[in-house]
N, C-alpha and C positions, 0 to 999 in steps of 0.2 A: 540418388545422391545419399551419401552417408553423413548424417549430421551428428553422429554420436560424439560426445565430448564438446559440443558447441553450446554456447549460452547466448540467447538472444533476448534482449529486453526491449519491449515496445511500450512507449508512453502514449496511451490512447486518450482521446478526448473525454472530458468529464461526462457523466451520465451513462445511460444504458444503450444508446443507439448503436454504438459499434458492436457491443455484445450481441444484439439482436440480429446483426447482419453477418456475424461470423459463421463460417460453414461448420461442418461436423468435425473438422480436424481439431483435436484437443491440444492442450498445452500442459506442461507439468504443473505450473502454478499460475493463478490469477491473483494479483495484488489489487485489493480494493481499498482505496484511500478514503478514510472517513474522518470528518471532524466532529467534535462533540456538540453537534447541533441537531435538532429534530429533523430538519430537511436533509442534511447530509446523511444521517443514519437511515432515513427512509429511502433515499436513492441507493445507498450502499446495500440495503436489504434487498431491493429490487434487483440490483446487479448480481448479488449472491444467488438469488433464486434463479435467474437466467442461466448463470454458470452451472448450477445444479441441474436444471431442466435439460440443458444441452450437453451435459456431461463434458464440459470443456476442460476441467482440471480442478486441482485442489485450490480452495480459496484461502488466502491469507489476508486478514484485515489489518491494515496499517492505521492505527489510531493517531491521527496527526493533530498537532497543536493541543495536546493534553496539558491542562493546567492544574488538575487536581485529581485525587483519588476518585471523586464523584464522577468526573468526566470519563475516566477509564472504566469505572463500574457501569456507567450508562451504555458505553459501547460494548463491553463484554456481555451485558444482559441482552443486547439486541442481536448478538452473534454468538450464541452459546455453543454452537457446534463447530466453530472455526477458531483457528489460532489468531490471537489478537496481539499485534506488536505495537507497543506504545512509543510514540515519538513526542517528546515534550515540546511545548511552545517555547521558542528560543529566539531571543532578540538577535542573536548572531546570524540567524537565517535571514531575517528581515534586513539587517544591515548589509549583508553580502549581496542580497538581491537588489537593494537600493543602489549599491555601487557597481552593479553589473558583474559581480565576481562569483565564483563558486565557493560556497561555504566550506567545502573541504580544503580549499586553498587558504582562505582567510581565517578560519576558526576551526581547525581540525579537532581541537579538544572540547568544543562546545557540546553540550548534552545531546542536542538533536542530531548533530553530525555523528557523534559516537553511536547513537541508536541506529541511524541509517547505515553506518559502516558495519555494525554487527548484523543487521538484517541482510545486507549484501553478502557478507561472509557465510551466513547460514544458508542463503539461497545457493551460493556456489558450492557449498559442501554437500548439498543434497541433489545437485544437478547431475 
């Protein structure tokens, strides 16, 4: 089958278990979602190492719930060899989730929605 021109996004369970079970077939990009906490950065670092060891694809680190320059600096320091995409902590995301709605529908101009929309555009442009 020819899958050229196709884009597939898979939301895998948190942690590194799924990555350890993936076969040798690589993907174009692996997004690792990291929050600015030591535990999240530790798990994200382990995931990035597995992706590198298995040559699965390019790692993009999504720095989620960033509240300050210090938060972003901590994540960038932990992932110096990877692109880091900041997504600010945003009450519009929490409100949409609480209401069972998609943030893109309820708050398309919210900073986090704008950051995620830009990331999706960048991913599609390089696909």
